C-alpha positions in Angstrom: -107.2 -73.5 -184.8 -108.8 -70.1 -185.5 -107.8 -68.2 -188.3 -107.2 -64.4 -188.4 -109.1 -62.0 -190.2 -107.3 -59.9 -193.3 -104.8 -62.4 -194.3 -104.0 -63.7 -190.7 -101.0 -62.3 -188.8 -97.8 -64.1 -190.6 -99.1 -62.6 -193.5 -99.1 -59.4 -192.4 -95.1 -60.4 -191.6 -94.5 -60.6 -195.2 -92.4 -63.1 -194.3 -90.4 -64.2 -197.7 -87.9 -66.5 -198.9 -84.5 -65.1 -198.6 -85.8 -63.0 -194.7 -82.8 -62.7 -192.5 -80.6 -71.7 -168.6 -81.3 -72.2 -165.6 -83.5 -75.7 -165.6 -87.0 -74.6 -165.0 -86.3 -76.3 -160.8 -84.0 -73.9 -160.1 -85.4 -70.7 -161.2 -87.5 -68.9 -158.7 -88.3 -65.4 -159.9 -89.3 -62.4 -157.4 -92.1 -63.0 -155.2 -94.5 -59.7 -153.4 -93.8 -60.6 -149.9 -97.3 -59.7 -148.9 -98.3 -61.3 -145.5 -100.6 -64.4 -145.1 -104.1 -63.6 -146.2 -102.5 -61.6 -149.3 -103.1 -61.7 -152.8 -99.8 -63.1 -153.0 -100.3 -66.5 -150.7 -100.0 -68.9 -153.2 -96.9 -68.3 -153.4 -94.4 -70.7 -151.0 -91.6 -68.5 -148.9 -89.2 -70.9 -147.4 -88.9 -71.6 -143.7 -86.6 -68.3 -142.6 -83.2 -68.6 -140.6 -83.5 -67.2 -136.4 -81.6 -63.3 -136.8 -79.6 -62.1 -134.0 -80.9 -59.7 -131.9 -81.1 -55.9 -133.4 -78.1 -53.7 -133.0 -78.0 -50.6 -130.8 -77.8 -48.8 -134.5 -81.4 -50.3 -135.4 -82.6 -50.3 -132.0 -82.0 -46.3 -132.3 -83.4 -46.5 -135.6 -86.5 -48.1 -135.2 -87.3 -45.9 -132.1 -87.0 -43.1 -134.6 -88.9 -44.3 -137.1 -91.4 -46.0 -135.5 -94.3 -43.4 -135.3 -94.0 -43.1 -138.8 -94.4 -47.1 -139.8 -98.7 -48.1 -140.8 -99.8 -51.5 -141.4 -102.5 -51.4 -145.0 -105.2 -53.6 -144.4 -107.4 -53.9 -148.0 -110.6 -55.1 -146.6 -113.5 -56.2 -148.8 -116.4 -53.5 -148.1 -119.1 -56.5 -148.2 -118.0 -58.4 -145.1 -115.0 -56.0 -143.5 -112.4 -58.8 -143.9 -109.3 -58.9 -145.2 -108.4 -59.2 -148.8 -104.4 -57.7 -148.6 -102.0 -56.8 -146.1 -98.7 -55.0 -146.3 -96.9 -52.3 -145.0 -96.2 -48.7 -145.6 -95.0 -44.8 -143.7 -95.3 -41.5 -144.0 -93.5 -40.1 -146.3 -93.8 -36.9 -148.4 -95.6 -34.6 -145.9 -99.6 -33.9 -146.0 -100.1 -37.5 -144.9 -99.3 -38.8 -147.4 -98.4 -42.7 -147.1 -96.4 -44.5 -149.5 -95.7 -49.1 -150.2 -96.1 -51.2 -153.4 -99.1 -51.0 -155.7 -99.4 -54.9 -155.0 -100.5 -54.2 -151.6 -103.3 -52.4 -152.1 -104.2 -53.1 -156.0 -107.7 -54.5 -155.2 -108.2 -50.4 -154.6 -107.1 -49.6 -158.0 -108.6 -51.6 -159.6 -111.9 -52.7 -157.6 -112.7 -49.6 -155.7 -116.3 -49.9 -155.5 -115.5 -53.9 -153.0 -112.6 -52.8 -151.4 -111.7 -49.9 -149.3 -107.8 -49.4 -147.2 -107.1 -49.0 -143.6 -103.7 -48.1 -141.8 -103.2 -49.0 -138.6 -100.2 -47.1 -136.4 -97.7 -48.8 -134.2 -100.1 -47.6 -131.4 -103.1 -50.0 -132.9 -104.6 -46.2 -134.2 -106.9 -47.5 -137.5 -107.2 -44.7 -140.5 -109.4 -44.5 -143.4 -106.8 -44.3 -146.7 -107.4 -43.2 -150.1 -105.9 -44.3 -153.8 -104.2 -41.2 -155.2 -101.4 -42.8 -157.5 -99.1 -45.8 -158.6 -96.7 -47.1 -160.3 -97.0 -50.1 -161.5 -93.5 -50.7 -163.4 -91.6 -50.2 -160.4 -94.6 -51.3 -158.1 -95.3 -48.3 -155.9 -98.5 -46.6 -154.7 -99.1 -43.4 -152.7 -102.2 -43.0 -150.5 -103.3 -40.4 -148.2 -105.3 -40.2 -144.7 -108.9 -39.7 -145.5 -108.8 -37.3 -142.6 -105.2 -35.9 -143.1 -106.7 -34.0 -146.2 -108.2 -31.1 -144.4 -106.5 -31.6 -141.4 -104.0 -28.6 -139.7 -100.6 -29.3 -140.6 -99.7 -29.8 -136.8 -102.3 -32.8 -137.4 -100.3 -34.2 -140.0 -98.1 -37.4 -138.9 -94.2 -36.9 -138.8 -92.5 -38.6 -141.8 -89.5 -40.0 -143.0 -87.1 -38.3 -145.1 -85.1 -39.2 -148.2 -81.8 -40.2 -148.7 -80.0 -37.9 -151.5 -79.4 -38.9 -154.9 -76.1 -37.2 -154.7 -75.3 -39.8 -151.9 -75.0 -43.1 -153.6 -75.1 -46.0 -151.8 -71.6 -47.7 -151.4 -71.4 -51.9 -151.5 -71.9 -53.3 -148.1 -73.4 -50.4 -146.6 -76.0 -51.2 -143.8 -79.5 -51.3 -144.4 -82.3 -51.5 -142.2 -85.7 -52.6 -143.7 -89.2 -52.5 -141.3 -92.4 -53.8 -141.7 -95.0 -56.1 -139.9 -93.8 -59.5 -141.4 -96.5 -62.1 -141.4 -99.2 -59.9 -139.4 -97.7 -61.0 -136.1 -96.2 -57.3 -135.6 -93.7 -54.5 -136.4 -90.3 -55.0 -137.0 -87.2 -54.1 -138.1 -84.1 -56.2 -139.8 -80.6 -55.9 -140.8 -78.2 -56.5 -144.2 -76.0 -54.9 -146.2 -76.2 -53.3 -149.7 -75.0 -55.4 -152.6 -75.5 -53.2 -155.7 -78.2 -53.2 -158.2 -79.9 -56.8 -159.4 -77.8 -58.0 -162.3 -80.2 -58.1 -165.8 -82.9 -57.0 -164.1 -85.5 -54.9 -166.4 -85.5 -52.0 -164.0 -83.1 -51.1 -161.1 -83.6 -53.1 -158.1 -81.0 -53.3 -154.9 -79.6 -56.2 -154.1 -80.6 -56.2 -150.1 -78.4 -58.6 -148.3 -81.1 -59.1 -145.4 -84.3 -60.7 -144.3 -87.4 -59.3 -145.7 -90.9 -61.5 -144.8 -94.4 -61.5 -146.1 -96.3 -58.5 -145.1 -92.8 -55.8 -145.2 -94.1 -55.7 -148.7 -94.1 -51.4 -149.4 -92.4 -51.3 -145.4 -88.9 -48.7 -145.9 -85.2 -50.0 -146.2 -83.9 -47.2 -144.5 -79.8 -46.3 -143.7 -78.2 -45.3 -140.6 -79.1 -41.8 -140.5 -83.0 -43.3 -140.9 -83.1 -41.7 -144.4 -85.2 -44.0 -147.2 -83.1 -45.6 -149.8 -85.7 -47.8 -151.7 -89.0 -49.5 -150.7 -89.0 -53.6 -149.3 -90.6 -55.2 -152.8 -89.5 -58.8 -152.7 -87.8 -61.5 -151.8 -85.6 -65.1 -153.6 -88.2 -68.0 -152.5 -85.6 -70.2 -152.8 -82.9 -69.1 -151.0 -81.9 -66.5 -147.1 -81.4 -63.1 -147.4 -81.9 -62.6 -150.7 -84.0 -59.7 -151.1 -85.4 -56.8 -153.6 -85.6 -53.5 -152.7 -87.1 -50.0 -155.2 -84.5 -47.8 -155.2 -85.7 -44.4 -153.7 -85.7 -42.2 -157.1 -88.7 -43.8 -157.7 -90.1 -43.1 -154.7 -89.6 -39.2 -154.9 -91.1 -39.6 -158.5 -94.3 -40.8 -157.3 -94.5 -38.2 -155.2 -94.1 -35.6 -157.1 -97.3 -36.8 -159.4 -99.4 -37.6 -156.4 -98.9 -34.6 -154.0 -101.9 -32.6 -155.5 -103.9 -36.0 -157.3 -107.3 -36.3 -156.1 -108.3 -39.8 -155.0 -108.7 -42.7 -157.2 -112.9 -43.6 -157.2 -113.3 -45.7 -160.9 -111.2 -48.5 -161.3 -108.1 -47.2 -162.7 -107.6 -50.3 -165.6 -107.2 -47.0 -167.9 -104.0 -46.0 -166.4 -103.2 -49.3 -165.8 -102.5 -50.3 -169.4 -101.2 -46.6 -170.3 -98.0 -47.5 -168.4 -97.6 -51.6 -169.2 -97.8 -50.0 -172.8 -95.3 -47.8 -172.0 -93.4 -50.7 -170.6 -94.0 -53.2 -173.3 -92.4 -50.5 -175.4 -89.6 -49.6 -173.8 -88.7 -54.1 -173.6 -89.1 -54.4 -177.4 -86.9 -51.1 -178.3 -84.5 -53.3 -175.8 -85.3 -55.9 -177.3 -84.5 -55.0 -180.9 -81.3 -52.7 -180.4 -79.4 -55.1 -179.1 -77.0 -57.3 -180.6 -77.9 -59.8 -182.7 -77.4 -63.0 -181.1 -77.7 -66.8 -181.5 -77.2 -70.9 -180.0 -76.2 -73.7 -182.5 -78.1 -76.7 -182.2 -76.5 -79.3 -184.8 -76.6 -77.3 -187.8 -79.4 -75.2 -186.7 -79.4 -71.1 -185.6 -81.4 -69.8 -183.0 -82.2 -66.2 -181.9 -81.6 -65.5 -177.7 -82.1 -62.2 -175.9 -78.6 -60.7 -175.2 -76.6 -61.2 -172.4 -77.4 -57.8 -170.5 -81.0 -58.7 -170.8 -81.0 -62.3 -169.8 -79.1 -65.9 -169.7 -80.0 -69.5 -171.4 -79.7 -72.5 -169.3 -79.9 -76.0 -170.8 -80.6 -79.2 -170.3 -81.4 -82.8 -172.3 -80.6 -86.0 -172.4 -76.8 -88.0 -172.3 -76.2 -89.1 -175.7 -75.2 -92.8 -175.4 -74.2 -95.2 -178.3 -77.5 -97.1 -178.0 -80.0 -93.7 -178.0 -82.2 -93.6 -180.9 -82.9 -90.2 -180.6 -80.9 -87.3 -178.7 -82.7 -84.5 -177.0 -81.7 -81.0 -176.0 -83.2 -78.1 -174.4 -82.8 -74.4 -173.1 -84.8 -71.7 -171.8 -84.3 -67.9 -171.3 -86.3 -65.8 -169.7 -86.2 -61.5 -169.5 -86.8 -60.5 -166.1 -89.3 -58.1 -167.0 -92.5 -59.4 -165.7 -95.1 -56.5 -163.5 -97.3 -57.6 -161.5 -100.8 -56.1 -162.7 -103.6 -58.3 -159.8 -105.8 -59.7 -161.2 -104.2 -60.4 -164.7 -100.8 -61.7 -163.3 -97.4 -60.5 -164.0 -97.5 -58.7 -167.6 -94.6 -57.8 -169.3 -92.6 -61.0 -169.3 -90.6 -62.8 -172.0 -89.6 -65.7 -172.3 -87.9 -68.2 -175.4 -87.8 -72.1 -175.3 -86.2 -74.9 -177.5 -85.9 -77.9 -178.0 -83.5 -79.7 -180.2 -83.8 -83.6 -181.7 -81.1 -85.7 -183.5 -82.6 -89.4 -184.6 -79.8 -90.4 -186.6 -80.6 -94.5 -185.8 -84.6 -93.7 -186.7 -85.9 -94.0 -190.2 -87.8 -90.9 -191.3 -91.1 -91.8 -190.8 -90.3 -93.2 -187.1 -88.5 -89.7 -186.6 -91.2 -87.3 -187.8 -93.9 -89.1 -186.0 -92.2 -87.8 -182.5 -91.4 -84.7 -183.5 -94.9 -84.6 -184.5 -96.0 -85.3 -181.2 -93.7 -83.0 -179.5 -95.1 -79.8 -181.8 -99.0 -80.8 -181.0 -98.1 -81.1 -177.5 -97.2 -77.3 -177.4 -99.9 -75.7 -175.7 -101.2 -72.5 -177.4 -104.0 -70.5 -175.6 -107.5 -71.3 -177.3 -110.4 -70.4 -174.7 -111.6 -67.2 -173.8 -111.3 -66.3 -169.8 -112.0 -63.6 -167.5 -109.2 -61.7 -168.4 -108.0 -62.6 -172.2 -110.2 -63.0 -175.2 -110.6 -66.3 -177.0 -106.7 -66.6 -178.7 -106.8 -65.9 -182.7 -104.3 -68.1 -184.2 -102.8 -68.4 -187.9 -100.4 -71.5 -189.0 -98.5 -71.1 -192.1 -95.4 -73.4 -193.2 -92.8 -70.8 -194.3 -89.2 -69.8 -195.6 -86.8 -68.4 -193.0 -83.4 -67.9 -194.7 -83.9 -70.3 -197.4 -84.9 -72.7 -194.7 -88.6 -73.9 -194.4 -90.5 -74.3 -191.0 -93.8 -74.6 -189.6 -95.1 -71.7 -187.8 -98.0 -70.9 -185.9 -98.7 -67.6 -184.1 -101.5 -66.7 -181.8 -102.4 -63.3 -180.3 -105.2 -63.2 -177.2 -106.4 -59.5 -176.3 -106.8 -58.4 -173.0 -110.1 -57.2 -171.6 -109.8 -54.6 -169.2 -106.5 -53.7 -170.5 -107.2 -51.8 -173.8 -104.2 -52.4 -176.3 -102.4 -55.1 -174.9 -102.0 -58.5 -176.4 -100.2 -62.0 -175.5 -98.2 -63.2 -178.1 -97.6 -66.9 -178.6 -95.0 -67.7 -181.3 -94.3 -71.5 -182.3 -91.3 -72.9 -185.1 -90.9 -76.2 -185.8 -88.0 -76.5 -188.7 -89.0 -79.2 -191.7 -85.8 -79.2 -193.8 -84.3 -82.4 -192.4 -85.4 -85.7 -192.2 -83.6 -87.2 -189.2 -83.2 -83.4 -187.4 -84.9 -80.6 -186.2 -85.2 -78.2 -184.2 -88.6 -76.7 -181.7 -88.8 -72.8 -180.7 -91.6 -71.3 -179.0 -91.3 -67.3 -178.3 -94.0 -66.0 -175.3 -94.9 -62.4 -174.2 -97.1 -60.9 -172.3 -98.2 -57.2 -172.5 -97.5 -56.4 -176.5 -99.1 -53.6 -178.2 -100.3 -55.4 -181.4 -98.2 -53.4 -184.0 -94.7 -54.5 -181.3 -96.4 -57.9 -181.4 -96.1 -57.9 -185.4 -92.2 -56.4 -185.1 -91.1 -58.9 -182.1 -92.7 -61.9 -183.7 -90.9 -61.2 -187.2 -87.7 -60.4 -185.6 -87.9 -63.5 -183.9 -88.3 -65.7 -187.1 -85.8 -63.7 -188.7 -83.2 -65.5 -186.2 -83.4 -69.0 -187.8 -81.0 -70.0 -189.9 -79.9 -73.3 -191.2 -76.2 -73.6 -191.7 -75.1 -77.4 -192.4 -73.6 -80.0 -190.2 -72.1 -78.7 -187.3 -68.0 -79.1 -187.4 
């Protein structure tokens, strides 16, 4: 393994003696609801259930909103072919168009290679310029190039936002609009089911259907006012979809109204926003009350239930088994879509415990060491990240000796951000052990050290379980 300079990261942590799930196959994260051909095309979505005909209210809302909707296409300049497709809508005046950041991420990160085009319900096309984006809440604001110099009469009519003084009621009807699968503009009905539990940022739980291509479209109330923006759906469920609340739309519009179009790659602005995100993540993790799970005589740290839940599985205990095995995984839903760098800002913890009382110590150590060696750690550089810098040491945690590995990987185009991987294996017992792993994407160097130290301090040995 490569060694970190200046004493290594573990040395910088000053570790001293006495220092203080849902099964993976069932867990499906929110997925961007891009149309076929978009950058999220690889995310498989389940077949949709046939929808009932739209109600009279939905028909009325669609008629009133149709001239305020657009399809947004990101085209490659060299070939004029599509790289992504989504939806958008006029809001905020002056020809401003709201959509998701993941729909237009290529415009933000590779403006020399891509351009943006809007297509109205009637088929009219217009050139778009990106003004501002909010990567944390997956929003972006664009403006028609023609509208920048146009008079007021030439500016398209727009949708209005529902006032924050009128909160949504549980079960209230919601009407989502967009261009699903690039087959035409449509409206779907559903219900407001409150905010998503344990979502790092507020997300509206929409009990209705969203399909690829509807990302960035508006979600309206019965009066035709914007209450949110289509953003994602669950790929393993029906009618479980998610909206960005309108309050974040209002905040981004205020920033975009007087902004100049972005003409250079916006990696610096993205890094600035992601640094704010990682600071909020680390602060919330460190401020939460300490929480642990127990494996035999071991205590391991897990996130607070307000941030995440842990899911586990393992082998059925049998009298003739040579080794018992348990596994759990925790995930904080804090990932932020960044385009080519994938999701940044996500935190995961995973644990495996082993009991081998029928094995001799040498045989147990051989199997346990094989599990440790099979843990994949970042090593090679890529076009997104640098080669990993890793340090491995035997250290004492609350008087318990462990083998610990810490790796940091830097982002090439997102200055100040790193991926962190921490691997911990207990070595204090000859026939029982616990293996823990922490992975976090997109941390500052200082916060990576803080979070690694906090994680290591959560391990302890308390003897055999009662």
